[in-house]
C-alpha positions, -999 to +999 in steps of 0.1 A: +000-003+000+032+024+007+044+021-028+008+028-040+007+061-025+040+071-040+024+063-073-004+079-068+016+108-062+045+107-086+043+081-114+026+089-147+017+060-166+054+065-187+073+059-156+056+031-146+071+008-171+099-016-153+125-008-184+130+028-174+152+024-147+181+004-134+171-013-096+197+009-081+183+040-097+148+031-091+153+022-056+172+058-048+144+077-070+119+056-044+136+065-015+136+103-027+097+102-031+091+088-001+112+115+015+089+139-004+063+125+011+072+129+048+081+095+058+108+095+084+122+059+072+126+066+036+143+038+026+120+013+042+084+034+050+066+004+061+089+005+092+072+037+104+037+021+107+057-004+133+048+016+169+016+000+180-009+014+184-018+031+157+000+003+137-013+003+099-043+024+109-024+056+095-014+036+062-054+027+062-063+066+066-033+077+037-046+050+010-084+061+017-074+098+015-055+090-015-081+070-033-116+088-024-100+125-024-075+121-051-077+160-057-070+171-023-043+145-020-027+154-054-030+189-041-013+181-012+017+164-027+021+191-052+023+220-027+043+207-006+071+193-034+073+226-045+081+242-012+116+244-002+128+213+015+126+228+049+089+238+044+075+207+033+047+194+059+055+159+060+025+137+048+037+106+063+047+116+098+019+136+097-004+111+091+009+087+120+010+116+143-028+125+136-040+095+136-026+092+173-044+120+182-077+110+166-071+078+185-068+096+219-099+117+211-122+091+204-104+066+232-100+042+206-082+011+223-093+022+253-115-005+273-153+001+274-168+027+304-183+007+331-219+023+324-213+020+287-226+060+284-201+070+262-208+067+223-200+089+190-234+090+173-213+107+143-202+071+135-236+058+134-241+085+108-223+067+077-196+040+068-163+054+069-164+083+097-128+080+109-112+077+074-134+108+066-127+128+099-088+120+092-092+136+053-102+170+071-077+171+093-047+160+072-060+189+054-058+213+082-027+202+094-012+211+059-033+247+057-017+251+095+018+241+084+017+264+057+000+298+075+028+287+104+053+284+073+069+255+097+097+234+091+106+200+103+118+213+133+082+230+142+064+198+140+054+194+175+044+231+178+020+227+146+001+194+162-014+209+191-037+234+168-047+206+147-056+185+179-080+213+188-092+212+156-098+177+156-116+181+186-138+206+171-149+183+142-152+154+165-176+173+186-198+195+162 
């Protein structure tokens, strides 16, 4: 799935043919593209999903965003690819952190309450609420990143305002 995200962002049909690059050049190009997508481990981005929780949930969210909100995903990647390296919003790292924040807000992974009174009606409104909430919040993260003219060192400063925004979107 990680390679599909990279392909959706960077490969045209002409680039997809295997004869265009030798193996070493292809690996180098893929690593650069994974770095552009904001994966901390650009040589092997699948290692970025080894933390539990959230495990592979961020990857599922990223794939959902890329396939169901293709224009927004392409805009996100294009905007960040055209920024200076130090000002790129890290899609991979941001998605992982944002998924962790959403899980904390929604208490996903926590044991059920004793009274059974805590539930979220929004989850009964449509099938993919968590994924859609992620899609809204990842775009807000990118917007905040641009507004703050953030760099990689500012990552921890950008996430608290987005946590607040996510809480607002969650609770209405």
